[in-house]
N, C-alpha and C positions, 0 to 999 in steps of 0.2 A: 556516610552511606555503605561502608564496606560490608555491611551484613545483607545488603540486599542482593536478591539473584541478579546476575550479571551475564550478558552474552558477549563473549569476545568479539564475534562477528560484527555486532552492532557498533561496538568501539571502533572496529577498523573502517566500517563501510559508511558511518554517519557523516564524516566529512565529504567524501566524494559526492554522496547523494545529496547533501546540502548544497554542494556547488552547482549539481545540475538544477536543483529546484530554484536557486538564485537566478539562473538564466531564463526560467520558465514562468515565474511569478509575478504578478503586480505587486506593488508595495503593500497592498492591504487585501485582505479576504478572509474566508471562512474554509477551514479544512478539517476534513474528516480522516483519521487513520484507522485502517481496518487491521486487526490483529497487532495491538500495540504490545502485547507481550510485556516485557520487564520495564517498558516505558522509556528506553533510552533514546529512541529515536524522538518520540514526541517532545520530550524535555528538551533536547538539543535543539531541535528545530524551533520550538516555541522561544527559546531563548535567543535563537540567532535571528528569528524572523518576526521581531515584536510587533509587527503590523498584522499579524495573521492571529486569528483564534482557532485554536486546536480542540477538536473533539476526539479524545482517545477512546478506543473500544477493544474488547476482546471477547472471545467465544465464551469464557467463563470468568468468574470474579476471582480466581485464585491469586493473580498477580496485581490486583487493583492496589494493594497496598504498596506495592513497589512503584506504580505509575503515580500514585498520590504523593509518595515521598520524594520523587525525583522532580515532581512538578510544584512541590511546595514553595510558595512565594513567586510563582509565575503567573500574573493576572490573566494572561491569554491562554492559559491551559484549563479547559473544564474538567469536573469530575468524569473518570471513566464509566462508559456505560457497556452492558453486555449485549454483544452482537454476534450473531451466528449468521454468516452470509446466506445458508440455505433456508432461514426462517424469514418470512415476511409478515407484516412490514418490518423495516429495520428500525430501530433496534429490537432486541428479543428480551427486554427486561421489564416488560409490563407497563412501561413510562410511555408518555407520549412519543408516537412515530416521528421520524424525520419527515417533515413535508417536502413535497417535490420542490427542487431548486434550491434547497437550504445551503448547499456547499459550493464553493468555487473550485476546490480542490479534493479529490479522494486519493488518498496515498495508501499504497498496500505494499510491503516488503515481504518477500520470502514465504508466501502463502501457498501459491499454486502447486509448487511441486510437493508439498507435504500434505496435501488434501486431495480428496476425490476429484475427478474430473469435473463433476456436477457443481463443484465449487467455483470454477471458472466462469461458468455460464452465469451462475447465481452473482458473482461478483460484478460481471458487466451489467447485468440488468439492473442490480440494486444502485451501481454508481450512476447509471443513466437517469434513474429516477431521481437521485439525490442532487445531481448537479444542476447548478444555475446554468442559464445560457451563456456561453462562453467558458464554461468550467472545463477542468481537465481531470482525467483518470490517470495516475502516474504509478506505475509498478515498477518493482526492483526485485532482481534475481537472475537465475541462470536459464536460458532458454537454448533450444535446439534450433539451428536455422538451415534450411534446405540450401545446398550449395556452399555451405561453409563447414570447414573441418571442426569437429568438435573438440574442445581441449580435453587432453587426458584426464585432468582433474574432474571435469564434469562428467566425462564417461564413467569414471569410477564412482563418482557422487551419484549418478542415475543408477547404477548397477546396485549400490548399497540402498538406496531409497527403495527399489522395487523389491529386494530382498526383505526389507523391514515391513513392507506393506505393498502387495501387488496393485493396490489403486493409486499409489503414489508415483513419481517419476518427474523428470525435467520435461517441461512440455514444449512442444514445437511452436515457434513463434507464429507460423501462418495459421495453425489451429486456434491460438488465442486470439489473433486478429479476426478470424472468421466468427468467434463467439462475440466478440466486441462489436462487430459489424452488424450482427443479428440483433444486438441491443440497441443499435442506433448510435454506436461510437465508431470512430475511425481512427486507425493508427496513424499519427503524424510524426512522431519522433523516435528514433533508436539511437541511444547514447551508451558507448562502451564505458564501463567502469572497471577498475581494477579486480582482480581474482576472477576474470571471466565472466562477470555478470553484466546485466544490462539495465538501463532505465528506459522503460517504454513510455510514451506519452500518447494518451488517447484523448481526442477531441469529440465534443457533442456536435450536434447538427448546427449550431450557431456559435462562433468562436470570436471573442473579442480578442484584438491584438493586445500584446504585452505593452503597457505604458512605456514610453521612453523616458 
């Protein structure tokens, strides 16, 4: 797979994210990944969490070949589908839409800060629609937190993002939580990960306890 597009950040963070997911998830379930990109996350999680069925998606199909190549031979990884969070119903490929309550997990890494703010609200609304009772939305990335110092690396990253596109930028955690609340999701967990990133866990209105 040396010729496949690769994200060094995904290689670094997939282990810590997986460790966080292991503490959150039941042994079996159905997962939807938003913005799968190169497919490194979904392939790693599908391999390490064989009781979960994974549905990768991305806004365009340019990287579908990489997702398919990385997931080859993994029976619990479905073919990728095209999904733009701003287009409803999900997905946006002309195929059958996801029915309400289809997924036990919606996972999204590193999207909100490289997308217009409207995508955050759309992510929350779409996830709330797709999640089964007791399901969770789990996001990963950098966030700004009121009352907590921002790491210099995140300050520099935010400045760079806004210079590249004024609609981009690291989001305030409180603003993200407010959009989730408006969609019927509640911020339940905050987990600090390496490189000044966070895993945020949002629960729907009815949450089943993780099986022991």
